[in-house]
PLY file of the C-alpha trace (Angstrom):
ply
format ascii 1.0
element vertex 376
property float x
property float y
property float z
element edge 375
property int vertex1
property int vertex2
end_header
-16.70 98.26 55.07
-16.31 102.02 55.09
-19.78 102.41 53.60
-21.15 100.00 56.19
-19.59 102.06 58.97
-21.18 105.21 57.58
-24.52 103.43 57.42
-24.38 102.41 61.07
-23.40 105.95 62.05
-26.55 107.06 60.29
-28.50 104.50 62.32
-27.36 106.26 65.47
-28.61 109.58 64.12
-32.02 108.19 63.17
-32.27 106.55 66.59
-31.57 109.81 68.37
-34.00 111.71 66.17
-36.92 109.58 67.34
-37.00 111.36 70.69
-39.07 114.49 71.27
-37.09 116.82 73.49
-37.87 120.04 75.34
-35.49 122.59 76.84
-32.94 120.54 78.73
-35.83 118.63 80.30
-35.80 115.59 78.07
-32.14 114.73 77.77
-30.38 112.48 78.32
-33.17 110.11 77.26
-31.36 106.95 78.34
-31.70 107.52 82.10
-33.55 104.65 83.77
-36.62 105.28 85.90
-34.74 105.29 89.22
-32.09 107.80 88.06
-34.30 110.65 86.87
-32.89 112.85 89.63
-29.69 113.12 87.56
-31.61 114.89 84.78
-30.94 118.65 84.61
-34.01 120.66 83.60
-32.67 124.21 83.64
-29.91 126.67 84.54
-30.63 130.35 85.25
-28.35 133.30 86.04
-29.42 136.92 86.52
-28.79 139.93 88.79
-31.07 141.08 91.59
-29.85 144.29 93.21
-26.45 143.65 94.78
-26.85 139.88 94.33
-26.26 137.44 91.47
-28.85 134.68 91.39
-27.98 131.19 90.15
-30.64 128.47 89.90
-30.13 124.84 88.95
-33.22 122.63 88.50
-33.25 118.84 88.19
-35.78 116.00 87.87
-38.35 116.64 85.15
-42.09 115.99 85.50
-41.99 115.54 89.27
-45.35 114.95 90.96
-44.56 112.55 93.80
-43.46 113.43 97.34
-40.04 112.74 98.87
-37.99 110.73 99.49
-36.26 110.81 96.12
-33.08 109.23 94.79
-30.73 112.21 95.21
-27.86 110.84 97.29
-26.05 109.02 94.44
-25.53 112.29 92.54
-23.46 115.46 92.75
-24.71 118.74 91.26
-22.21 121.35 90.08
-22.51 124.91 88.82
-19.29 126.04 87.13
-18.23 129.58 86.26
-15.32 130.69 84.09
-14.37 134.25 85.05
-11.20 134.61 82.95
-12.06 133.71 79.34
-12.30 136.58 76.89
-15.77 137.29 75.53
-16.37 139.68 72.62
-19.58 141.34 71.44
-18.77 142.62 67.95
-20.39 139.69 66.09
-24.12 140.44 65.98
-25.03 136.85 65.05
-23.17 135.38 68.02
-24.62 137.99 70.38
-28.17 137.21 69.23
-27.73 133.44 69.38
-25.25 132.87 72.23
-24.88 136.18 74.05
-21.35 136.79 72.71
-18.32 135.21 71.06
-15.64 133.13 72.81
-12.36 133.45 70.85
-10.50 130.68 72.74
-13.00 127.97 73.74
-10.20 125.47 74.39
-9.09 127.62 77.33
-12.39 127.44 79.21
-12.05 126.12 82.75
-13.92 126.73 86.01
-12.70 129.48 88.33
-15.77 128.91 90.50
-17.38 125.57 91.27
-20.50 125.39 93.41
-21.08 121.82 94.50
-24.15 120.25 96.08
-25.00 116.84 97.40
-28.58 116.50 98.58
-30.28 114.16 100.99
-33.21 112.22 99.61
-35.61 114.68 101.28
-33.96 117.52 99.20
-32.13 119.04 102.20
-28.42 119.81 101.83
-26.06 116.95 102.61
-22.88 118.75 101.50
-22.16 122.07 99.79
-19.04 123.96 98.81
-18.31 127.27 97.07
-14.83 127.01 95.56
-13.54 130.31 94.14
-16.06 132.62 95.84
-15.25 135.12 98.58
-17.23 135.23 101.82
-19.16 131.99 101.23
-20.98 132.46 104.54
-22.88 135.36 102.94
-24.32 133.17 100.18
-28.00 132.39 100.66
-29.11 128.90 99.64
-32.48 127.25 99.14
-33.02 123.61 98.13
-36.35 121.91 97.76
-39.29 121.15 95.49
-40.87 124.01 93.52
-43.04 124.52 90.47
-41.20 123.86 87.21
-40.57 127.37 85.81
-40.16 126.25 82.20
-42.65 127.91 79.81
-43.69 124.77 77.96
-47.11 123.02 78.14
-45.75 119.49 78.62
-44.14 120.66 81.87
-47.00 122.70 83.29
-48.49 121.60 86.64
-45.42 119.58 87.57
-42.49 120.28 89.89
-38.70 120.20 89.88
-36.04 119.87 92.56
-34.24 123.18 92.72
-31.03 124.65 94.12
-31.26 128.44 94.38
-28.32 130.66 95.31
-28.25 134.38 96.00
-24.56 135.34 95.74
-23.31 138.79 96.75
-21.63 140.53 93.83
-18.79 141.18 96.25
-18.09 137.42 96.30
-16.73 137.74 92.76
-13.50 139.50 91.77
-13.66 143.28 91.75
-14.84 144.71 88.42
-15.92 141.29 87.11
-17.85 141.89 83.88
-18.21 138.57 82.06
-19.21 135.07 83.14
-19.33 131.73 81.34
-21.51 129.20 83.14
-22.40 125.55 82.80
-23.76 122.89 85.15
-23.29 119.14 85.40
-24.58 116.16 87.29
-22.05 113.48 88.21
-22.18 110.18 90.00
-20.75 110.35 93.50
-19.10 106.97 93.01
-16.65 107.26 90.13
-17.43 110.86 89.18
-18.99 109.93 85.81
-20.61 112.97 84.19
-24.22 112.22 83.31
-25.73 115.50 82.16
-24.61 118.97 81.08
-26.39 122.26 80.54
-25.05 125.59 79.36
-27.18 127.77 77.12
-30.79 126.60 77.27
-32.07 124.62 74.29
-28.66 123.36 73.18
-27.70 119.86 74.37
-31.30 118.69 74.07
-31.19 119.30 70.30
-30.54 115.98 68.63
-27.36 117.12 66.93
-25.80 118.06 70.29
-26.80 115.29 72.71
-23.25 113.92 72.59
-22.03 117.04 74.40
-23.64 115.93 77.68
-20.51 114.10 78.81
-17.84 116.41 77.33
-16.30 119.42 79.14
-16.74 122.79 77.38
-13.05 123.16 76.46
-13.30 119.97 74.35
-16.70 120.57 72.79
-15.76 122.57 69.71
-13.25 119.91 68.65
-15.90 117.24 69.22
-18.44 119.17 67.13
-15.92 119.43 64.27
-15.30 115.68 64.37
-19.02 114.96 64.40
-19.57 117.35 61.49
-17.16 115.37 59.29
-18.81 112.03 59.98
-22.31 113.41 59.43
-21.29 115.01 56.12
-20.03 111.58 55.03
-23.38 110.07 55.97
-25.24 112.65 53.89
-23.01 112.00 50.87
-23.45 108.24 51.25
-27.23 108.50 51.35
-27.37 110.87 48.39
-25.54 108.25 46.33
-27.12 105.05 47.67
-30.53 105.91 49.14
-31.62 109.38 47.96
-35.06 109.34 49.68
-33.38 108.82 53.05
-31.05 111.76 52.44
-34.06 114.08 52.52
-35.52 112.93 55.83
-36.37 115.81 58.14
-34.87 113.81 61.00
-31.52 113.72 59.22
-31.45 117.41 58.35
-32.06 118.21 62.02
-28.88 116.35 62.98
-26.47 117.85 60.50
-24.02 120.33 62.02
-24.70 123.91 60.93
-22.26 126.74 60.24
-23.07 128.49 63.53
-22.71 125.37 65.72
-18.96 125.54 66.42
-19.42 127.09 69.83
-19.01 125.55 73.30
-22.20 124.94 75.23
-21.86 127.52 77.98
-24.13 130.31 79.15
-22.71 133.78 78.51
-23.53 136.59 80.89
-22.16 140.12 80.91
-23.17 142.94 83.22
-22.53 145.37 80.35
-25.86 144.47 78.74
-29.43 144.00 80.03
-29.93 140.55 81.52
-32.20 138.03 79.82
-31.68 135.17 77.39
-29.21 134.77 75.72
-27.42 137.09 78.15
-27.80 134.71 81.08
-31.35 133.50 81.59
-34.20 134.85 83.67
-37.08 132.69 84.89
-39.57 134.54 82.68
-37.57 134.09 79.45
-39.54 132.29 76.73
-36.61 130.31 75.34
-38.82 128.30 72.96
-39.59 131.49 71.07
-36.19 133.12 71.46
-34.17 130.17 70.15
-36.57 129.67 67.26
-35.81 133.23 66.17
-32.22 132.06 65.64
-33.01 128.88 63.67
-33.70 126.15 66.27
-37.47 125.65 66.33
-38.30 122.15 67.70
-39.42 123.65 71.03
-41.63 126.21 69.32
-43.30 123.55 67.20
-43.72 121.13 70.10
-45.30 123.81 72.26
-48.19 123.85 69.77
-48.30 120.07 69.42
-48.40 119.45 73.18
-51.27 121.83 73.91
-54.71 122.71 72.55
-54.22 126.28 73.73
-54.05 129.04 71.12
-52.15 131.26 71.11
-49.39 129.29 72.80
-48.55 130.03 76.42
-45.77 132.57 76.80
-45.64 132.79 80.60
-45.20 130.28 83.40
-48.24 128.34 84.60
-47.91 129.89 88.07
-46.88 133.44 89.01
-43.18 133.60 89.83
-42.02 135.15 93.09
-40.33 138.54 92.96
-38.03 137.63 95.84
-35.88 134.69 96.91
-36.28 131.79 96.09
-38.07 133.20 92.99
-39.69 129.93 91.83
-43.41 129.45 92.50
-44.72 127.15 95.21
-44.88 123.48 94.19
-47.97 121.80 92.84
-49.72 119.37 95.21
-48.13 115.95 95.39
-49.81 112.89 93.96
-48.41 109.47 93.10
-45.64 109.72 90.56
-46.84 108.30 87.27
-44.47 105.66 85.87
-42.92 106.11 82.48
-45.12 105.18 79.56
-43.12 102.03 78.90
-42.65 101.12 82.54
-39.38 100.94 84.48
-38.37 97.48 83.33
-38.76 98.28 79.65
-36.86 101.54 80.18
-34.03 99.69 81.89
-33.89 97.19 79.03
-33.95 99.81 76.30
-31.34 101.92 78.09
-28.75 99.16 77.90
-25.92 99.96 75.47
-26.59 98.61 72.00
-30.22 97.57 72.47
-31.78 100.53 70.69
-28.98 100.54 68.14
-29.82 96.93 67.34
-33.52 97.69 66.95
-32.76 100.69 64.75
-30.35 98.62 62.66
-33.03 96.02 61.93
-35.65 98.62 61.01
-33.29 100.64 58.86
-31.93 97.56 57.12
-35.48 96.58 56.19
-36.21 100.06 54.83
-33.04 100.19 52.76
-33.50 96.60 51.60
-37.02 97.30 50.37
-35.84 100.48 48.67
-32.98 98.72 46.86
-35.24 95.82 45.88
-37.80 98.18 44.44
-35.08 100.05 42.56
-33.73 96.79 41.18
-37.15 95.72 39.94
-37.62 99.05 38.20
-34.25 98.62 36.47
-35.22 95.13 35.31
-38.39 96.43 33.65
-36.82 99.50 32.10
0 1
1 2
2 3
3 4
4 5
5 6
6 7
7 8
8 9
9 10
10 11
11 12
12 13
13 14
14 15
15 16
16 17
17 18
18 19
19 20
20 21
21 22
22 23
23 24
24 25
25 26
26 27
27 28
28 29
29 30
30 31
31 32
32 33
33 34
34 35
35 36
36 37
37 38
38 39
39 40
40 41
41 42
42 43
43 44
44 45
45 46
46 47
47 48
48 49
49 50
50 51
51 52
52 53
53 54
54 55
55 56
56 57
57 58
58 59
59 60
60 61
61 62
62 63
63 64
64 65
65 66
66 67
67 68
68 69
69 70
70 71
71 72
72 73
73 74
74 75
75 76
76 77
77 78
78 79
79 80
80 81
81 82
82 83
83 84
84 85
85 86
86 87
87 88
88 89
89 90
90 91
91 92
92 93
93 94
94 95
95 96
96 97
97 98
98 99
99 100
100 101
101 102
102 103
103 104
104 105
105 106
106 107
107 108
108 109
109 110
110 111
111 112
112 113
113 114
114 115
115 116
116 117
117 118
118 119
119 120
120 121
121 122
122 123
123 124
124 125
125 126
126 127
127 128
128 129
129 130
130 131
131 132
132 133
133 134
134 135
135 136
136 137
137 138
138 139
139 140
140 141
141 142
142 143
143 144
144 145
145 146
146 147
147 148
148 149
149 150
150 151
151 152
152 153
153 154
154 155
155 156
156 157
157 158
158 159
159 160
160 161
161 162
162 163
163 164
164 165
165 166
166 167
167 168
168 169
169 170
170 171
171 172
172 173
173 174
174 175
175 176
176 177
177 178
178 179
179 180
180 181
181 182
182 183
183 184
184 185
185 186
186 187
187 188
188 189
189 190
190 191
191 192
192 193
193 194
194 195
195 196
196 197
197 198
198 199
199 200
200 201
201 202
202 203
203 204
204 205
205 206
206 207
207 208
208 209
209 210
210 211
211 212
212 213
213 214
214 215
215 216
216 217
217 218
218 219
219 220
220 221
221 222
222 223
223 224
224 225
225 226
226 227
227 228
228 229
229 230
230 231
231 232
232 233
233 234
234 235
235 236
236 237
237 238
238 239
239 240
240 241
241 242
242 243
243 244
244 245
245 246
246 247
247 248
248 249
249 250
250 251
251 252
252 253
253 254
254 255
255 256
256 257
257 258
258 259
259 260
260 261
261 262
262 263
263 264
264 265
265 266
266 267
267 268
268 269
269 270
270 271
271 272
272 273
273 274
274 275
275 276
276 277
277 278
278 279
279 280
280 281
281 282
282 283
283 284
284 285
285 286
286 287
287 288
288 289
289 290
290 291
291 292
292 293
293 294
294 295
295 296
296 297
297 298
298 299
299 300
300 301
301 302
302 303
303 304
304 305
305 306
306 307
307 308
308 309
309 310
310 311
311 312
312 313
313 314
314 315
315 316
316 317
317 318
318 319
319 320
320 321
321 322
322 323
323 324
324 325
325 326
326 327
327 328
328 329
329 330
330 331
331 332
332 333
333 334
334 335
335 336
336 337
337 338
338 339
339 340
340 341
341 342
342 343
343 344
344 345
345 346
346 347
347 348
348 349
349 350
350 351
351 352
352 353
353 354
354 355
355 356
356 357
357 358
358 359
359 360
360 361
361 362
362 363
363 364
364 365
365 366
366 367
367 368
368 369
369 370
370 371
371 372
372 373
373 374
374 375
């Protein structure tokens, strides 16, 4: 039974690996057609003069006009201003922007909360933990998707842009930890999470989307143990499967035991991984540190060579920074259609399909191995 449990855990990994993801745009994959507005596509944080700019984008691949389905969701930008951040580990600085010695102590000192009307105007907003909230400048609406990635060129996002006076933060504030979430208004269920770009969308981290940052390292450690057991099981019972590229991409790595938050310090130049600016080419920058699915997909999804390294529209130098939206045209339905998406998004459906396929693969492998033994 223990081996069977390990096998079905592996099924979940193979299932997740079948999805092609990009930035935070393509996760979570299970969202039905009419809940795409809960999908976070990007979080940005950078200085501009005496202001700190925070941008949260949602709703990937948007082409249609309003109204949208925004009212069921709450959008939150969280900032931890108290946690210690160190910069003496060069690997952590290059990959994450710094080291967080006590991740279990992360909690929000600032929470910026939005509810939007279906026309993208503000329904409710609050700025807990910030001084002089009346001085905060806010823009909400549809703009060009700023992500440097060919699959998301010539499409829009729904954006929330804030220009926050530096004086709204505590005096002499140097370090920030940031993350954003979408939650259901009814019940508060967390649907999506983003911290450092190109993290939760990686297959080995999709489970972090519903876990708060102060619990994430413990969750990663637990997941690492179960995935190591899967690898050992496959090495002993189905060696060809143990070498699948999809599996290796889902094994926890030695540098993964870090909470998914964005680190920003005003003691270093801004730009990914020290915060994130709109012009940062995160596909390239994260590949330099070992996570290359975005870099590879940027070649697969486009005939352009060399690959695009700038946004498909010039960014604005002033508020609200994102380029004007692309012209509206009817929103194309998902490739499988809304009803198929709804069906496949039900708990257990995809697991069942994956179980059948994987059982057939393993069965054929074991049968072939048995026949070889009989003739040897």
